[in-house]
C-alpha positions as CSV (number, residue, x, y, z in Angstrom):
1,M,-7.6,-2.0,-11.9
2,I,-4.2,-0.4,-12.3
3,V,-1.6,-0.5,-9.5
4,L,1.2,1.9,-9.9
5,G,4.2,1.6,-7.7
6,S,7.4,0.0,-6.5
7,A,8.7,-3.6,-6.7
8,N,11.6,-4.6,-4.4
9,M,13.3,-7.7,-3.3
10,D,12.8,-7.9,0.5
11,I,15.8,-9.1,2.6
12,V,14.1,-10.1,5.8
13,V,16.2,-10.7,9.0
14,R,14.6,-12.1,12.1
15,T,16.0,-11.2,15.5
16,E,14.7,-11.0,19.0
17,R,15.1,-7.2,19.0
18,A,16.6,-4.6,16.7
19,P,20.2,-3.6,17.6
20,H,20.9,-0.2,19.3
21,A,23.4,2.2,17.7
22,G,26.8,0.6,17.7
23,E,25.5,-2.8,18.8
24,T,25.9,-6.1,17.0
25,L,23.3,-8.9,17.5
26,L,23.0,-12.4,16.2
27,G,19.8,-13.0,14.2
28,H,17.7,-16.1,14.0
29,D,17.6,-16.4,10.2
30,Y,17.0,-14.5,7.0
31,A,15.0,-14.9,3.8
32,L,14.3,-13.3,0.4
33,Y,10.7,-12.4,-0.4
34,P,9.2,-10.4,-3.3
35,G,8.1,-7.1,-2.0
36,G,7.7,-3.3,-2.6
37,K,4.6,-1.5,-1.7
38,G,3.3,-1.4,-5.3
39,A,3.9,-5.0,-6.1
40,N,2.6,-6.1,-2.6
41,Q,-0.7,-4.2,-3.2
42,A,-1.0,-5.6,-6.7
43,V,-0.7,-9.1,-5.4
44,A,-3.1,-8.3,-2.5
45,A,-5.7,-6.9,-4.9
46,R,-5.3,-9.8,-7.3
47,R,-5.7,-12.4,-4.6
48,A,-8.7,-10.5,-3.3
49,G,-10.4,-10.9,-6.7
50,A,-9.5,-7.9,-8.8
51,E,-8.1,-8.0,-12.4
52,V,-4.8,-6.1,-12.0
53,R,-2.4,-4.4,-14.3
54,F,0.9,-3.4,-12.7
55,I,3.0,-0.4,-13.8
56,G,6.5,-0.2,-12.3
57,C,10.2,-0.5,-13.0
58,L,12.6,-3.3,-12.5
59,G,16.3,-3.8,-13.1
60,R,17.7,-6.2,-15.7
61,D,19.1,-8.4,-13.0
62,S,18.2,-11.6,-11.2
63,Y,16.0,-9.9,-8.6
64,G,14.1,-8.1,-11.4
65,D,13.6,-11.4,-13.3
66,K,12.3,-13.1,-10.1
67,L,9.9,-10.2,-9.3
68,Y,8.6,-10.1,-12.9
69,Q,8.0,-13.9,-12.8
70,T,6.3,-13.7,-9.4
71,L,3.8,-11.0,-10.6
72,A,3.0,-12.9,-13.8
73,A,2.5,-16.1,-11.9
74,E,-0.2,-14.4,-9.8
75,G,-2.1,-13.6,-12.9
76,I,-1.2,-9.9,-12.9
77,D,-0.8,-8.1,-16.2
78,A,2.9,-7.2,-16.1
79,K,3.4,-6.1,-19.7
80,A,3.6,-2.4,-18.7
81,I,6.6,-3.0,-16.4
82,I,9.7,-1.1,-17.5
83,R,13.1,-2.8,-17.4
84,T,16.3,-0.7,-16.8
85,A,20.0,-1.1,-16.3
86,I,19.7,0.3,-12.8
87,P,19.6,-2.4,-10.2
88,T,16.2,-3.6,-8.9
89,G,15.1,-2.0,-5.6
90,V,15.7,-3.8,-2.3
91,A,14.3,-3.5,1.2
92,I,16.2,-4.5,4.3
93,I,13.7,-5.6,6.9
94,T,14.4,-6.4,10.5
95,V,11.5,-8.4,12.2
96,E,11.6,-8.5,16.0
97,G,10.3,-11.3,18.2
98,T,7.1,-9.3,18.7
99,G,6.4,-9.2,15.0
100,E,7.1,-5.5,14.7
101,N,9.4,-4.5,11.9
102,R,12.0,-1.8,10.9
103,I,12.5,-1.2,7.2
104,I,15.2,0.5,5.0
105,V,14.3,0.8,1.3
106,I,16.9,1.3,-1.4
107,P,14.7,2.4,-4.4
108,G,17.1,1.5,-7.2
109,A,15.1,1.0,-10.5
110,N,11.9,2.2,-8.9
111,H,13.2,5.8,-9.1
112,A,13.9,5.4,-12.8
113,L,10.1,5.5,-13.6
114,T,9.0,8.7,-15.3
115,P,5.6,10.1,-16.4
116,A,6.5,9.2,-20.0
117,D,6.3,5.5,-19.0
118,L,2.6,5.9,-18.2
119,P,-0.2,4.9,-20.6
120,E,-1.1,7.7,-23.1
121,T,-4.7,7.4,-21.8
122,F,-6.3,5.6,-18.9
123,P,-9.4,3.5,-19.5
124,S,-12.7,5.1,-18.5
125,G,-13.7,4.4,-14.9
126,T,-10.3,2.9,-13.9
127,I,-9.5,2.3,-10.2
128,L,-5.9,3.5,-9.8
129,L,-4.1,2.5,-6.6
130,A,-0.7,4.2,-6.0
131,Q,1.9,4.8,-3.3
132,L,5.0,6.9,-2.9
133,E,8.0,4.5,-3.3
134,I,8.3,5.8,-6.9
135,P,8.9,9.4,-8.0
136,I,6.0,11.6,-6.9
137,P,5.7,13.4,-10.3
138,V,4.7,10.0,-11.8
139,V,2.0,9.5,-9.2
140,L,0.6,13.0,-9.7
141,A,0.6,12.6,-13.5
142,A,-1.2,9.2,-13.3
143,A,-3.8,10.6,-10.9
144,A,-4.4,13.6,-13.2
145,A,-4.8,11.3,-16.2
146,N,-7.1,8.9,-14.4
147,R,-9.3,11.7,-13.1
148,A,-9.6,13.1,-16.6
149,A,-10.8,9.7,-17.8
150,G,-13.4,9.6,-15.0
151,G,-11.5,7.1,-12.9
152,T,-11.0,6.9,-9.1
153,T,-7.6,7.2,-7.5
154,I,-6.9,5.6,-4.2
155,L,-3.7,7.1,-2.9
156,N,-1.7,5.4,-0.1
157,V,0.4,8.3,1.0
158,S,3.3,6.2,2.1
159,P,6.2,6.7,2.7
160,V,5.8,10.3,3.6
161,A,9.0,11.3,5.3
162,G,10.8,14.2,3.7
163,V,7.9,15.2,1.4
164,D,7.5,19.0,1.4
165,P,4.2,20.7,2.4
166,A,3.4,21.9,-1.2
167,T,3.8,18.4,-2.5
168,L,1.7,16.9,0.3
169,A,-1.0,19.4,-0.6
170,A,-0.8,18.3,-4.3
171,L,-1.0,14.7,-3.3
172,R,-4.0,15.3,-1.1
173,D,-5.8,17.1,-3.9
174,A,-5.0,14.3,-6.4
175,A,-6.7,11.6,-4.4
176,D,-10.3,10.6,-4.6
177,I,-9.7,8.2,-1.6
178,L,-6.9,8.8,0.9
179,L,-5.4,5.8,2.7
180,V,-2.9,6.6,5.5
181,N,-1.8,5.7,9.0
182,E,-1.7,8.1,11.9
183,A,1.8,9.4,11.2
184,E,0.9,10.0,7.6
185,A,-2.4,11.7,8.5
186,S,-0.4,14.1,10.8
187,C,1.9,15.0,7.9
188,L,-1.0,15.7,5.6
189,L,-2.7,17.8,8.2
190,A,0.5,19.6,9.1
191,S,0.0,18.6,12.8
192,D,2.3,17.1,15.3
193,H,-0.5,15.7,17.3
194,L,-3.9,14.6,16.0
195,A,-6.9,15.6,18.1
196,S,-8.2,12.1,17.3
197,P,-7.9,9.7,14.4
198,E,-11.7,10.1,13.7
199,A,-11.3,13.9,13.5
200,A,-8.3,13.4,11.1
201,A,-10.4,11.1,8.9
202,I,-13.2,13.6,8.7
203,D,-10.8,16.5,7.9
204,L,-9.1,14.4,5.2
205,A,-12.4,13.3,3.6
206,A,-13.4,16.9,2.8
207,D,-13.7,17.4,-1.0
208,R,-13.1,13.8,-1.8
209,R,-15.0,10.5,-1.6
210,A,-13.4,9.1,1.6
211,A,-10.4,9.0,3.9
212,I,-9.2,6.0,5.8
213,V,-6.7,6.1,8.8
214,T,-5.3,2.7,9.8
215,L,-4.4,2.4,13.5
216,G,-2.4,-0.9,13.7
217,A,-3.6,-2.9,16.7
218,A,-6.3,-0.3,17.4
219,G,-8.1,-1.1,14.1
220,V,-9.1,1.5,11.5
221,V,-11.2,4.7,11.3
222,W,-12.7,6.2,8.1
223,A,-14.9,9.0,6.9
224,A,-17.1,8.7,3.8
225,N,-18.3,11.8,2.0
226,N,-21.9,11.3,0.7
227,A,-22.2,14.9,-0.7
228,T,-24.5,16.0,2.1
229,S,-22.5,15.0,5.1
230,V,-19.3,13.2,6.1
231,V,-20.0,10.0,7.9
232,P,-17.3,8.5,10.2
233,G,-16.8,4.9,11.3
234,H,-14.5,2.7,13.3
235,L,-13.6,-1.0,13.3
236,P,-11.4,-2.8,15.8
237,C,-8.5,-5.0,14.7
238,H,-9.3,-8.7,14.4
239,P,-7.8,-10.7,17.3
240,V,-5.0,-12.8,15.6
241,T,-1.7,-14.2,16.6
242,V,0.9,-11.8,15.1
243,I,3.9,-13.3,13.5
244,D,5.1,-10.6,11.1
245,T,3.5,-7.2,10.4
246,T,5.5,-6.7,7.2
247,G,3.0,-5.9,4.4
248,C,-0.1,-5.7,6.6
249,G,-0.9,-2.2,5.3
250,D,-0.4,-3.3,1.8
251,A,-2.8,-6.2,2.3
252,F,-5.3,-3.7,3.6
253,A,-4.8,-1.4,0.6
254,G,-5.0,-4.0,-2.1
255,A,-8.1,-5.8,-0.6
256,F,-9.8,-2.4,0.0
257,A,-9.2,-1.4,-3.6
258,A,-10.5,-4.7,-4.9
259,A,-13.7,-4.2,-3.0
260,I,-14.1,-0.7,-4.3
261,E,-13.6,-1.9,-7.8
262,R,-16.4,-4.4,-7.5
263,G,-18.7,-1.6,-6.2
264,A,-18.6,-2.1,-2.5
265,P,-19.5,0.9,-0.3
266,I,-16.7,2.4,1.7
267,Q,-17.7,0.7,5.0
268,S,-17.8,-2.7,3.4
269,A,-14.5,-2.1,1.6
270,V,-12.8,-1.0,4.9
271,A,-14.1,-4.2,6.6
272,F,-12.7,-6.3,3.8
273,G,-9.3,-4.5,3.9
274,N,-9.2,-4.7,7.7
275,A,-9.7,-8.5,7.6
276,A,-7.0,-8.8,4.9
277,G,-4.5,-6.8,7.0
278,A,-5.1,-9.0,10.1
279,L,-4.6,-12.2,8.1
280,A,-1.3,-10.9,6.7
281,A,0.0,-10.4,10.2
282,T,-0.3,-14.2,10.9
283,R,2.2,-15.1,8.1
284,H,5.8,-14.5,7.2
285,G,6.9,-12.1,4.5
286,A,5.0,-9.5,2.4
287,Q,3.6,-11.0,-0.8
288,P,3.5,-14.6,0.5
289,A,1.3,-13.3,3.3
290,M,-1.4,-11.7,1.2
291,P,-4.7,-13.5,1.8
292,R,-7.1,-14.7,-0.8
293,A,-10.7,-13.6,-1.1
294,D,-12.2,-16.7,0.4
295,E,-9.9,-16.4,3.5
296,I,-11.0,-12.8,4.0
297,A,-14.6,-13.7,3.6
298,A,-14.3,-16.5,6.1
299,L,-12.7,-14.2,8.7
300,L,-15.6,-11.7,8.2
301,E,-18.3,-14.4,8.8
302,P,-20.3,-13.8,12.0
């Protein structure tokens, strides 16, 4: 599997609630965690049992060194990572007492990645997992190259704010499997209000293998295209004690992609990802919270 995406150092601040405009609050504590949607998903996929190669860009600084070492320590192939003089990306994350978070990302080196940094060819049958915290032309170029090689591209269309309609259409066309939340589904469908998440998943699954719409505490819906019909499904969220929702979506994406790589059908892969996301919510941080395959399997046991 190839995971293409961002790597950031997360600066996590814990406070009872986020401040209002012009307000100053005292926080409980802060910590540094390795993060970035791409790196998070790479770690999630690796811990879920996949062999992972990560493609991204880091600065030649202490944060970049730490992130590189962290990925390598997970057993991820990090040789394709580009290093640049631009500082490594960071994310400022406020975690409230409820576990909900607010995130500001400063892309830094992530935005130095170009299509020229991609492999000349993708191995046949590659599972490619990508997001949008790197330049979109890189994502589109990778998806096109992977499709030409007979691979499957899982596209987590996030973050989506500020992406123009033409580019959203291109991203939708590039994906074999779409993975979005409700807000991202609304943007892809150019709709302020979804008729229902199930209807959105069915619409987004047209002309591709599947579409998954995550619903946070309400679980997840999906639609799988079996060539003769589009079959929808829904799973509730696992009841867990929420500590920190940072990285839950990335845990879902990485575990889902790992299940797809080993040949699981869409419904089973969604269940695997859903359990991984729930487990991540019970732990602090992003990458440190990513569960391992045996933990996910244990949660799924009847």
